[in-house]
N, C-alpha and C positions, 0 to 999 in steps of 0.2 A: 543404648544411653539416652534416656528419655528426662526429659526436666517439664517442668510446669512454669510454663513463659505467663499465663494470663494473669495470676495474682500479683505479679511482679509488674507488670504493664499498668494493672489499674491504679496500684499505688502511684507510679510514675507519673500517670496522668491527672491525678489528685492534686500532685506536688508542683506541676508546672500549668495546671490550665488557668489558675486566676491572672498568673503573670501573663498568659499569653495573649488574653484578651486585652491587655494594654498596649500590646506591641504591634505593630505592622507585620503583616503575614506575607513575606515574597516571596516568589515562584522559586523554588530550590532547583526546579527541574532543567534539566539541560535541554535548551530549544535546538540544538545541533549547529553546525556550521552554515553560514548562509555567504559564501563567499561573493556573490555577484548582488546580494540585497534584494531579490524578487518574492522573498517570501518563502520559498522552498529550502528545506534543508539540503546540502549538498554532503558529499562523502568522501574524503581521501584515504586513499587505500596503501599501506604500507607495501612495498616490494622489495625489502632489502636483500635478497639474492640475486637481482636484477644485474646482468652485466651490460656495461656501457662499452661499446667497442669491444676492445681487445681485454677490458678491466671488469675482473669477475668480483661478482658480489659488489658491485659500486653501489648500486640500491637506487632506487625510485620509487614515485609515487604516482599512481592513477588517481585523477580527481572526477568524479563523475556529478553532475547538476542534478537537482530535483527539478519536478514539474508535476503537473495533476496528475498523471498517472503514475508518479514515483521518479525512482533514478532513471535516467536516461543517456544514451550514448553521444546525444546529439551535444557538441559541444566541449566533449570530454577531454580533459588535459593530460599530459605525460611529463613531469617534472624530475630532473636530474641535475648533477651539477655539471654536465655539459650541454645544459639548455641554455639557449642566446640567453646573454644577459647575466645569468645566474654566476653569484660571486663563488670563486673557487673552481674546482675541475673535480671530475670523477678520478677516482683512483680504485684499484682493487681493495676489496674488504673494507670498504667506507661504511657500508652498511646504510647511507643515507636513506632517511626515513623510516628506520626501524620505530621510530616512538614518532607520534603525532598529536597535536594539541592545538585548539583554535580558541581565539578571542578576538575582541576589537582593540588592539593597542593604540591605534591612533585616535579612535573615537569618531569615525567618519560613516559609521554605520554598517560598514561591510566586515564580513569576518576575514581576519587573517590567520594565515596558518605557518606552527612552528613545525620544524622538522628536526629529529635529532638526528645526529650523526654520529654516534658512540664510538665508532673505532677509527674516527679521523685521525689521522698524522698530523699534528700542530707542530711546524718545523720538524725538527731531530725527534719530536717525541712522540712515541709510537702509540696509538689507542688512547691518546690525550682528549679525543672527542670534540665537536662543536654541535653547532644548531643554525641553521639556514631559516630565514623568516620572508613569507612570501606575503606581502598585502593584497585585500581584495579591492574591487572595483565593480562599476557597473557590468563591465564585460568579464568579471571572475577574476581568479588570481592573475598576478600579473608578476614581469622580473621588475617594474618599477620600484626603485626606492627598496629593492628586495636586502637584507642583512646577513653577516654572516659573523656568528660571535663563538668565543672560546675564549679559555682563560689567560691568555696574552693579548687579549682585545686591549686597547688604551682604557683603562678606568676602572676594570674590572678586579674585583678583589682576588688576589691569591695569584697562581702562575700555571700554566701547562705542565704536565710530567706524564712521563708514561703512565699508561694504563689507568688514568683518571675515570675515563668514561664519561666525560660530560656531556650531557645529552642522553643518558641510558635512560630516563623517564622525565615527563613534562606533565605541569598542569597549569591551567590559565585559571587566574581570579583577580577580582579588583580588591587586593589586600589593603590599600589605603583609602577606600572608599572615594576617590576622586573620579570616576566615571570610566576611567581608561584601565583595560586589562592589563594586567601586570603576567610575568611569565615567571615560574619556578622551573628550575632546572637542574635534575640530579647528576652529580659527580660522585656515583656511589664507591668509584674506586679510588678516589681521593684519599691520601696517605695523610695523617695529623701528627706531627711529629714524627717519632718513631711507628708510630699505629698505621701498618699499611691498610689498604683496605676499610680504613675506619668508616669514609664514605663522608659527602658534604652535600649542600642544597644551596644553590645561588638563585636570587630573585633579583630580575630586572624589571623596572618600572616602566609602565606607559605613559604616554605623553600626546600633545597635537601632531607631533614630529614621529611618533611611535615608538619602539622600545628605546630605551637609553641606559648610558650605564651610569648616570646621576642617580645619586643616592642607593645605587646597588647592594644588596645585602649576600653575606655568606653566613650558613648555619651550618653547626657540627654539633657533637656532644661534648665539646669543651666550649662551646659560645656561653657566655655569661647568662646564668638564668635557664640554662637547658640541662632538664633532670638527665639522671645518671652520669656516664663517663665516656671518654672516648676508648675503643679498645680495636684491636687488629681484628680484622676480617668481620664487622658488623655491617658492614655496606648500608650505612645510614642513607636514607634515599631512594632504596631498589624500588619503591613505589609511592605514589604521590596521588592526591586527591583534594581539590578545592572546594569549599563552600563554605555557607554564613551558617555555623552552628549554633551561634548564641544570637542570632537575627538583630545586629547590631549596623547593618548596613555595610557591613567590611566583611571580605571573606576571609575564612580562616584555612590553613594550609595542615592536612594529616602527612606523616612522612612515614611510611614503613621502613623497619629495619629488621627484616624478616629473620636476619642471622644473628641477631643479639643472643648473648647468652645470659640466663638468668639461673640464679641458686644453683651453679653446675650445672645447667642442662643447656647443652651445646646447641645453637640454631633453635631457641625456643621461639624468639621472635617478639618484638613490641612495635608499638605505634606512637609517636609524637604527635601533640597537637600544638601548632603554636598560632597565636590568634592575631587579627588583623587591629591595625590600629590608625590613626591619621599619620603616622609613619610609618606603615606597613607592618610587616610581621614584627611581633614583639615575643619576648620568652615570658613576660610576665602571665601570670597562670597558665605556662606549659604544663599540658597534660601528657601524662606517661602510661599507656595502656597496654597490659599483657593479660596473660591466662591466670596471673596470681594477683592480679589487681581484685579487690573486695567488691564482691558482687558479680564478678564476672564467671561464667558458668565453665566450667573444666578447669585444667592445673597446667602450668609449665611443664613440657616435658620436651626432650632433645628432638630436634629435627622437625618440630610440628610447623616453623615456618610462619608463626602469626604476623600477618602484614605482608605476606607476600602480593595480595592483590589488595585494591581499595575502591571503593566506589561511595559517592555521596548521592544522596536523594532525599525527599522529604515522603517518607513512608507513611506516615500517619496525619499528613495533611493541616498541621498545626503551625506551620510557618518556620519552623527550625530544620536545618538541615540534618540529617541522621549521617550515620557512616557505618556501612558493611565491611567488616574486615574479613578476608580469605586466609583460610589456615588449611592450605591443600594435601599437607604432608602428615596430618592429624590421624592417628590409627583410633580405629573404633572397634572395640569389643575383638582384638586379635586382628583385623583386618588393615594392615598396613597400607599408611596414603591413602587412605578413603576420603580424608578430607571434613571439613566442618566450614562453616561461615559464623563468625559473630557479629550482631547488630548493636550497635549503641546510639541511642536517641538524644536528640538536642533540647536543648533549654536555654533559659535567659542565662544561665552560669556556663555554658557550652555543654559539651557531650556528658551523660550520665551512665555509671554503672547500672543504676536502678532502672530495673524493666528492661535491661538488655535481655537479648534471644540469642539462643545456638540454634543452629537450623543445621541438620545432616540428612542422609539418603535413608536415615533409619529413624527420622523424626516424625510424630504421628504422621498424618496420610499423604505425606511427600512419595511421590511414585519412586517406585525402583528402591532397590537395597544397596548399603553400603559395601562394597566390595575392594579388596586389595587394588591397589594402583589406580583407583577412580580419578583421584585428584580433583575431588567436588570442592570448588571455591579457586580455581587456577586463575579464573577470570571472573571478573563481575561488570554489571552494567547497569545503572539505574535511569530510569526514564518513565514518563506515564504511557504504558503502550495500551491501555485500553481507553483511554479518554476518559477518566472519571475526575481528572483533577487531581489525582494523590499519585505518586511514584510507586512503582513496582520494580521488582529486582530480578534482573537477570543472574542467575548460576551459573557456570561451564563445569561439566566433569569431561575435558576433552580427551582423558584416556579410559573412558568407559567402554567395557567391552560389550557387544550388543550379538549374541547368538555364539557364533565363532569366530567373529571379527574384534581381532583385538584392536586398541586405539580408535576405535570408531567414534566416540564421543556423544554427548548429550547436552543439551543446554535445559535447566530448569526455569520455571517462572513462577514467582512468588508474589501475590497482588498485594498491594497497599491498601489501607482503609483507616478507618477513624482510630482504631487501637494498633495500627502499624502493620506490620506483614501478618500474613496468616497462611496457613496451609490450605484453607478451604480454596475449593476449584484452581489447586496448584497445576502447572500443566509442564509437561516434559516433551522434548522435541530432539529428533535425531534426524539427520540428513534424509534417511530413507522415509520419516513419517511426514515428511512436510510437502508431500506430492508432486515431486519435480522430476519424476522418473527416476531418479537415483537411487541405487541401492548403498547399503550400507558398506563401507571399505576402510582400510586400516589407513587411518590420517590423524588430525587432532581436530577434530571439528569443535568447535568454541575456544579454540588458544588466542582469538582477537575477538573483541566484541564492541561496536560502536554503534550509537543511535541519534536519531535525528526525525523530525517532521518532513519525511523526504517528499509526501505528495500534499504538504499544505493542508490537511484536513484535521487538525488539531489533534491528531493521533501520533505517538513515536512509532516509527520504524525501528527494527532491530537488524544491524548487520553482525552476521556471522562467520568469522574466519576459521578456513582450512587450509593451513599453508603447505599442506604434504597432498592436498588432493590431487589425483591423478587425472591429465586433461589429455584426451586421446590425440595421438602423436606428438607429446610434448612432454610426456613423463610426471613425474611431481611438481607441477607447475603451481598449484594452489587455487582455490576458487572461494568466492564469498557468496554467501546465501543471504538475501534481503528479504525479511517478513514485514508487511505493511501492517502493521497493527495485530493485537492478540487479545481475544475477548475473554473473559472467565468461563464461558461455555466450552471453550475449546477448539472455535472457529478462527481462521486467520482470513484477512480481507483479501490477502493474495501473497505471492511471493516470486524470487526471481534468482536464479544461479547466475552469478556473473565471474568470467575466468578474462584473461586478455586474449582469449580467441572468440569472446562473444563480439557479435557482427557491430562495427564502428568502434569498437575499443581501441585506443591507439597502443601500440606495438604489438608483441605477441607472445603466448606462452611457450615457456621454456622450463625443461627441467630444472628445477633448484633455485625457481624464480622468488617463491616464498610468498606469492600474492595472498596477501590476507593475514600476513605473520603479526606474531604478537608482540610486546615488548622484548626488549635486549634480556635475556635470561639471567 
């Protein structure tokens, strides 16, 4: 399956270039979390399978701090719900930290950390879900002022019910443009009326005192002005991404509905975009994107899961954020679940289908080929990995087979430029190819991705999770590989593998910890 991308990209550039000259060009790139405000990005690593005492899969998060040499074990932290001062307590199967997101909720210049606990029981409501929030300081993350949010919290719209999965996806953005980060929280298992698992998204707004229930919002497909309608098992909010797609100074929210049925095609998938305003997110001009949208390449088919993963970045450097949409279950030429990625570009009117791109492992000069079960596009990450001022896109195929090794996994790199993402100088990395002395093994390399300028050198580093990585004497405990910058020439500045058995890291690797696991499935 091949498409001509260049002609439509040129038409889009002509359409928006004059307007772009009249608007500011904010940096849409993620600078990474800086919990201690020292100018180096820090990394929070989910460990949702961690046992706390006798509580199996209670969950935890390891936090590593950046330095001129990159991430370091110095001052690293280990957080869970039995950590001193943390609200609530560890319980079996909570999966504390299964999802993480960072933003400056109180505007003090230090990044804060939101931690999803999607399987938290709220009272008698099993798996209703919750979110813990830790606030940053000059000493890093602290228990001071930490918060515990759920749907039975005073002032929060709606109420906790079994299997709501509140916290199953998170995204931070300044949706009302007041200078404080806000938090979007998925409750993808929320029932709307009689429609079970229809899904909903809550929004908490930041303030000088941190996140607050004041003016909080809840969105679903029966909300006034939102396109489409509520149906059972849509799981609205299964993925989230926040960015300023129309460059108006307020962030917008892309909401994945990967199990949306369209035109009789079960689980074809769709993505909503709600735009920011002075009052927060609004349904005015709500976008609904899917593979039957005009000018979007490919068509809706059953079990494509369009919107399973989302990532936002400015891939053409025009000041408007763009959106990458993972479609990991897409079949290509008879190759079931090979996977593709669709890219929509931003403009003064928001995301456009004109000039959109489709990427697969059978596209142009992309390395590797599409094979059954690769799940290309299962996870995505956008940032400036080569330091040229324009964002690049990381696309994981965590089930890629390497030789005789099944589920070995790969990550692809597409570099951004003035015409958007290109396959020129594209790269592909496996654990074995990174020169860490590792050999490819059955795991899920790439099932979690994160980025930040960990070394403070103006170039983003990439963290790649493999939650099924085998660790000596610890079974399938999990590992995270960190790459410090990627050049189009194919060289890496350096890379390092971290596990809970790395020298100085708090706690220890244990079978089933899932160190570096991706979002809740």
